[in-house]
N, C-alpha and C positions, 0 to 999 in steps of 0.2 A: 503493500500500499504506499502511495506517494504522499508523503507530508508536505504540505504548503505553508509559507509564512505570509502574514497579513500586515498591512500597514494602515494607520489610522487616516480615515479621510474627514470625518467630522464628527462631533460628540457635542453633549449638554442637552440632549434630547430626553424626554421622559421614558417613551417606549415606542420604539419603531417597528413598523410591520410593513409588509407588503410591497416592498421596493420593485419599481419598475424603471427600465431604461426606455425612455421615449424622447424624441426630439432633441437629441444629443444631451439629455440630462437625466438625472435620477429623479423619479417621483417617489415619495414615500409618506406614510400615514403616521403621525404621532399620536396613538391611540388614546392615551390617557391625558394628552394635553390638547385633544380634540382638534389638531391643526394638520393640513395637507401642506407637504413642501416640496419644492424641487431643490436638488443639490447638483452643481456642477462637478466636473471632474477635478477641480482644484479645491473642493470643499465650500465653495461660496454658496450659501442658502438662501433661499427666499421663500417665505410663506405665501401660499396660493390663496388660501382661505381657512377660516374655522368651520369645522363639521360638527354640528351637534350631534349627540348621540354616539359617539366615538367612531372615528374613520377606521377603516381597515382595507378590504380589497381594492385594488385600483386596476382600471383597464381602459382602454380605448377603442371607441367605436370605429368603423371603416372610415368615417369622415374626420377621425382624430379627435372627437369630443371626449374629453376625459369623463369617466364614470367612477365614483368613488362609494363605497359601502357605508351607510350610517348604520352602525351595529344595533343599538338600542331601538333605533326608530324603525327597524327593520325595512329600510328604504334603500334604493340605489338612487344616488344623487347625481345629476348632470352638473358639470362645472363649466361656466362660461363667463370669462373675463373676472373671475375671482367670486363669482355668484352662483349659489347653488339653487337648483330646483329638482322636483321630484320627477325621476324617469321611470320608476317603477316602485311601487308599494306591495310588499309581501306580508303585511301584518297579519292578514286572514290565513295564511297558509304556513308560514315559518313558525316552527314549534319553539325555537329559541332565538337569540340575538343571530343576526347575520355574521357572517365571517368573511372568509375570502372568496375570491371570484375569478374567473377566466372568461375571456371573450373571443369567439372564432371570428374567422374572416367575414362572415356574413353580418355580424352584430349580435348573434345569439350569446346571452350571458348565462353562464352556469355559476350558480352561487350556493354555497352551503350555508348551514346554521348549527349552533350548538346542540340544539335538541332537547335543552332543558335550561333551567335557571342557574347557570354556574356560579354567579356571583351570589346568589341567595343560597346556596349550599344543597340545592335539590339533588336527588340521586341521578346518576347518569342514564341517559336515554339513547336508544337508536333513533336516527333521523333521516330526514331527506336531503338531497340536493335537488334544487329547482332550476329550470331553463327559462329565461325571459326571451321570448322570440321578438324579433324587430317589430312585430305588429303589436306588440304590448301583451300579448297572451302569456300566461304563465303556466308551466305545467312541471309535474314530477319527472325528474331525469333519472334519478336513482334512489333507492330506499335502503333501509337497514344498513345505514353508515353510523359508525361511531365517532363522532365528533370530526366531521370532514373539515379539511383545513386547506392548505395550499392545493391549487390544482393547476395542471398545464395542459395544453393540447399539442400533440406531437405527430410525427410520422405523417407530415402533409395533411394533418387534420384527421387521420384516420383512428387516432387513440387519444382517449382522455386518460389522464392519472391524477388521482387525488390522494392526499395524505390522510389516513385515518389516525389521527395522534393516540387515542387511548389505546386502540388495537395494534400500535406499533407496526403498521403496515402501510405500504403504497400499493393501491388498489387500481387497476387498469379496467377500462371499458373500450370495447370498439364503438365506433360511431357510423351510423347509417348517414346518407347524404342529407335527410331532413333534420339532423341533429340527435335523434334519438340514441340513447346508449343502450348497449346490449353486451352479452358475453363477458360478464364480470370475472375477474381472475386477479390473483395475487401478482403483483409486478415485483415487490421486494418484501420479505418478512425481515424487519429490522430488530426484532426480538425486544430486548429491553429499551431501545431507544424510542422517543416519542417525537414522531416528524410533525413540524410544524410548516413553514413555508417552504415552497419547492420550485425549482426551475428546471429546464431540459437544455442541454447543449446540442451541438449540431450531430453528434453522433447517436443521439436518442438516449443517452444516459441521463440520470435524474440526479440532481445536486439537492440534497434535503438537509434543512435545517434541523437537527435534534435537540429540542428544547431542553430537555433534562440533562443531557450529557455534554453541552456546549460545542457540540461538533457539527460542522458541515461535511457531509459525505457524499462522494459521487458513486452511485449505485447502478449498476447494470441490470437490465431485465433478468430476473431470476436471483438477484440478490447479492451478487458479488461487488465488494466494496473496493474501488481501486484507488480513491484519492480522498484526503482528509485536511481539514482546518480545523484546529482545536482551539478554544477560548476557555479561561477560567471565568464561566458565567453561563448564561442561558443564549442558545442560539436561537434566533427567532425566524428570520426569512432571508431569502437571498434572490439573486438575479444576475445574469450574464448581461453585460453591456459593455459600455466604454466606447471611445471613438474608433477602436480597432475590432470591437466586439469581442474582446479576449480577456475581459476583466470580471472576476466574481465579487460582486458587492455583498456584504455580509451585514445584517442588522444583528446586534447582540445587546444584551442587557448585562452590565458588568457589576450587578449589585445582588443582594439577597432578597428573598421574598419579602422580608419586611420592610426593606428599602424601597422596594417596588410598591407595596402598599401605601408607603408614606409619600409616594410620587417623588422620590428623589430621581433627579435628571441624570442617570447613569447609563442611558442607552446611547449607542454609537454606531457608525458604518465605518466597516473596514473595507479594504479592497484587496483583492489577490490577483496578480498576474498570472493567467493559467499557461501561456505560451509567449 
């Protein structure tokens, strides 16, 4: 297994999640500070807007319109010139707070939810992933998921992979042309690791942030781990981007659970040159 070293890009955030590389910059949600940011490759940051209800997953429609999750409001929000408007409301269908999302080339949005009241201490429940179609209709895309988290679409759109955090698995589905998911299977069993945010590389491998172990690991279909970046903290989410598309951006929390509960700003972005 190849070990990589990371360098600090930016810090002083509360809790960063869902990094996305778009328009030559990194987009990222500061969940507990309720802000959406962009960060340049030199570390310069700019707040795009505040997001009530805690921002999480970020994506871009085919016309480049940014979409961000409002977790507690169970809504997908459209961002335009720093202003938010409701793109889709899932309050009637989502069993828990919304979480991460992925958008396909036609504008279909796949979004997961907690499935239960995590912050209220409710027992864990299986839940669903929903798909929001460009016409505004919302359907169940997949069910019986255990805390669906980061998701990616790969293989020229033929495969969707979602991280099931509490199961410690990356779960794959094949996609029909109409966006429906089928043929569920295990992409990788990560055993004791709890995958959070994920991304895919050009070879179809998955980089997974393993929250509980502080690792970002590169996993092949079947479970072989080829690469790793290790932190003394929590690994939250990652994305491949950069001006040469060869940088892994890692969002980490470098404090304790107690410090996170106190909202101490110990979240940071690190970057790793992959080639």
